[in-house]
C-alpha positions in Angstrom: 134.7 15.8 147.4 131.0 15.4 146.6 129.3 12.1 147.0 128.0 11.3 143.5 127.2 7.6 144.1 124.0 6.2 142.7 122.6 5.9 146.2 123.3 9.5 147.1 121.9 10.8 143.8 118.8 8.6 144.2 118.3 9.9 147.7 118.4 13.5 146.4 116.0 12.6 143.6 113.6 11.1 146.1 113.9 14.2 148.2 112.8 16.2 145.2 109.9 13.9 144.4 108.7 14.2 148.0 108.9 18.0 147.8 106.7 17.8 144.6 104.2 15.6 146.4 104.2 17.8 149.4 103.6 20.9 147.3 100.8 19.2 145.4 99.1 18.2 148.7 99.5 21.7 150.1 98.1 23.3 147.0 95.1 20.9 147.0 94.4 21.7 150.7 94.7 25.4 150.1 92.8 25.7 146.8 90.8 22.5 146.5 91.8 19.1 145.0 90.7 19.9 141.4 91.0 23.7 141.5 93.5 23.5 138.6 90.7 22.4 136.3 89.3 25.9 136.5 92.6 27.6 135.8 94.4 28.4 132.6 97.4 26.3 133.5 99.3 27.3 130.3 99.2 31.0 131.3 100.1 30.0 134.8 103.1 28.1 133.5 104.3 31.1 131.5 104.3 33.2 134.7 106.1 30.4 136.6 108.7 30.1 133.9 109.4 33.8 134.1 109.7 33.4 137.9 112.1 30.4 137.4 114.3 32.5 135.1 114.4 35.2 137.7 115.3 32.7 140.4 118.1 31.4 138.1 119.4 35.0 137.6 119.3 35.7 141.4 121.0 32.4 142.2 123.7 33.1 139.5 124.4 36.4 141.2 124.5 34.9 144.7 126.8 32.0 143.5 129.2 34.4 141.7 129.4 36.5 144.9 130.0 33.4 147.0 132.7 32.2 144.5 134.4 35.5 144.9 134.5 35.1 148.7 135.8 31.5 148.4 138.4 32.5 145.8 139.6 35.5 147.9 139.8 33.2 151.0 141.7 30.6 149.1 144.0 33.2 147.7 144.6 34.8 151.1 145.3 31.4 152.6 147.7 30.3 149.9 149.7 33.6 150.2 150.0 33.1 154.0 150.9 29.4 153.9 154.4 28.4 153.1 154.0 25.7 150.5 157.6 25.0 149.8 161.0 24.4 151.3 162.2 22.8 154.4 162.7 25.2 157.3 164.3 22.8 159.8 
């Protein structure tokens, strides 16, 4: 069972925030601290949104394939395991 406690969720949220900060710093080091001021960030966002949609599509496919593997393994396990009756 997954840990969905407030503390665990807060830890994951903090992990995400740190990733955002890290990516911002890396971008500033690579392109310059205020390079974004010269860019058309709206057009950049349109491109990023298209990328995100593709990542979602790819992840959906991967998760569905993974689910098939898990379902097949569970099905194979349940057909091999005796779940009823006393054999003493």
